[in-house]
N, C-alpha and C positions, 0 to 999 in steps of 0.2 A: 504493500500500500504506500510505502514511503519512498519507492524507487523514483518518484517524480523529482525528488531532491537532486538527482543526478542529471536532470535535464539542463540544457544550456541556460534557460531562463532562471531556474532556481540556483544554479551555480553562481550566476552573476549577482542575484539578489543576496546570496549568502556572503559572497566576497565583499560586496559594498557594505553590508551590515558589519562585518568584521573590521573593515577599515574605518567605519564611522565611529565605532566605540572608542578606540584610543585617541582619535583626533578630537572628539568632543571632550574627553577627559583632559587632554592637554590644553584645550581652549579654556576649560574651567580653571585650571591652575594658573594659566596666563592672566586671566581676569583677577584671580585671587592675588597674584603678585602685584598687579596694578593697584588693587585695593590696599595692600600692605604699604606700597610706596606712597599712596595718597595719605594714609594715616600717619606715616612717618613724617611726611612733609608738613601736615597740619600741626603735628606736635612741635616740629622745628620752628614753624612760623610763630606759634603761640609763645614758645620759650624765648625766641629772639625779640619779639615785640615787648615782652614783659621785662627784659633785662635792661639795666641802666646803660645809658650811652657811654661809649668809650672812645678815646681818640682813634681816628681812622688809621693812623700809621701803625697802630698796634695789631691790626688785623690784615693789613695788606702792605705791599712793598713795591718799589719801582720795578717794573717789568714782571712782577709776580702775578699770582692769581688769587682769587677769593675762595677759601675753603668752603665746602658745602655746609659745614656746621655753622658758618657765619652768615649764611643767607638771611637777608632781611634784618640783620643785627643793626641796631641804632648806633650811629657813630657821630662824632663831632669833628670839626676842623676849623682852624682859625686862619684867616688870610683875606684875600680880596678876589672878586670876580674879574675875569678878563673877557669883557664883552667884545673886544675887537676881534677875537678869534672864535666867536660863538658859531655853533653848527646847529642844524636841525635834522631830526631823524624822520624820514618820510613814512607815510602810511601807518600811522598809529592812532588807535581809537581812544576816545575818552569814555567816561562813565556812561554816557548815553549812546555809545557805539557810533558816534560821529567820527569820521576819519579825518585826521589832521596831521600835525607835526608834534614831536617832542623837542623841547629846547635843551640842547646840550651845551652848557657853558663851562669853560675851564675855570678852575678855582685855584689860585696860586697860594700855597701855604707860606707861613712865615719863613721857613727854611729854604724856599725856592722850589720845592717839589710841587707837582701839579696834580689836582684831583678833578676828575670829570664829574660834573653835577647835572643830573637831569632835573631841570627846573619845572617841568610839567608840560601840559598840552596847550596848543594853540590851534585854531581852525586853519584849514588850508587856504591860501590866498587864491585869487582868481587865476593868476598865472602860476603854473607849476614849475617854471624855470627861474622866476625872480625870487630873490631872497625876501622872506616875509618881514614885516615890521614886528618887532618883538619888544614888549615892555621891558624896561631896564630893571635889573635887580638892585638891591641895596648897595650903596656906594661905600667906599672906604673899607677899613679893616673891620671885619665882622666874624662872628662864629656861626657856622651853619650846622644843622643837624639833619641827618638823612638815614635812609635804609640802605645798607651795603648790598650791592648786587654784583654777581660775576659778569665777566665779559659775555656778550651775546654771540651765539653761533647759529649758523643755519640749521644744524642738526637739532639743537635744543629748541629754537624758536620757530622753525619752519619758514622763516623769512629768507628769501633769496637775496644774496648780497649783489645787487645789480651794479654794474660798472657804468661809467660814463654819465654820472648824474651831474646836474648843474652845480656850480661852485658852492661850497660850504653845505652840501646836502649829502647825507649818508643813509644807509638802510639799517645797519647794525651798529650797536655801541660796543666796539672792541677797542680797549685802551691802547693796545699796541698799534693797531692800524690808525686810530685817531691821532696818536702821538706822532706817527710818521707823517700823516697828512698835515698836522699843524707845523711840524718842523719844515716841511717842504714849502709851506706858506710864509716862512720866516719867523715863526714864533720861537724865540730862544728859550722861553720858559718851559717848552715842551720837551726838553732834554731828559727830564726825570718825571715821567708820568706814572702815578700809582696804578697798580692793576685793579681792574673792575671799575665801578662807578657808584654813585649814590643817587637815590631818589630823594629829592629835597622834601623835608618836613617843615623846617623853620629856618629862617624867618619866612612867613607867608607873604606873598606879593600884596602890596597895599591895595591894588585895584582888582584883585582876584584873577589876574592873568599874568603869566601862564597859570592854567588850572593845575593845582597840585595833584599828583597821582594818588588815587585812593589807597589806603592801607589794606593789605591782604587780610582776609578774615579766616583765621584758622578754625577748624571744626574738630573738636576733641571727642565727639560722640563715637560710639562703637562702629557705626556704619557711615555716618557723614550725610548731611542733608542732600548734597548733590552727588553722592557717591553711588554710581550705578554699577560699579564693577563687581561688588559682592553679589548683588542679585543676578548679574549676568553669569557669574561663576556657578551659582546654584542652578541657574537655568540650563547651562551646558551639561552639567552632571545629570540633571533630570532627563535631558534629551538622550544622553548616553545610556541611561537605565531603560529608557523607552524603546531603544532599538531592538534588544533581544526580545522584549515583550511583544513588540510589533511583528517581529519575524515569526515568533511562535503563533500569534493569532492568525497571520496569513497562512502558515503551514497547516494549522488545524482547519481553517476554512477550506483550503485546497483538498484536504482529506475528506471533509464532509461533502464537498461538491462532487468529488470522484465517487464516493460511496453512493450518493443519490443517483448519479448517472448510471452506475452499475446496476442498481436496483431497478431503475426504469428500463434498462435494456433487458434485464432478466425477466421482468414482468411481461414485456412485449413478446419474448420468446416463448413463454408459457401460455400465452393466449391461444384458445382453440382456433384452428384454421377456419376461415369462412367457407360455407357450403355453396 
């Protein structure tokens, strides 16, 4: 009765079912890994935002990189803004998902080193080639506070580093590339650029522009309000469990249909011949 399992159709069905089970299990663990990564990031964000600010030079260095455990850590720096060599970062959304620019202003520390400061968001001008009008920051010697961020990469951000942009416009905030760009433009202070950059927290702009970037909100719950990865993991594992159940149901239905067909054929053979 079960010899039909050796037919071409059922061999294909069985092979597909066997292949689907480990694939779905793997997809479930992949989603679980993403859930764990999200939870770890949420914990890191909460810890960093709750910590007291520290001098920026204690967490990064010239030509160095920002360690993952220092992501979003609040830092301070004392010096002055260098608006003459200000840049804008293209295609950046604000809190309302309007696409514009981020304003990246060099900040020269007391010892001559340079820190890149993302001062916030401005709307895109009518012309995409002209440098926009940007409200000036506070003048003179000041202390800034911001969230420490690592250099941006295409792999991490998904943003393509487009070449041939208009003057003083960039796609990614990469301290090494920005330093080289500033040096090529004649900025002598760009010889010693600290790795990474900061998102400005204070002082806030007097006129509200540029718009300060919103603080990330960590979620310490066991699943996370916006965390869909754990439900997806469970979903994939349920799908994997359903595959053998579905295969068995199809096989039993095939057996039932074949038995019904055999009984119908046998009944017709036993009927008396017509006179």
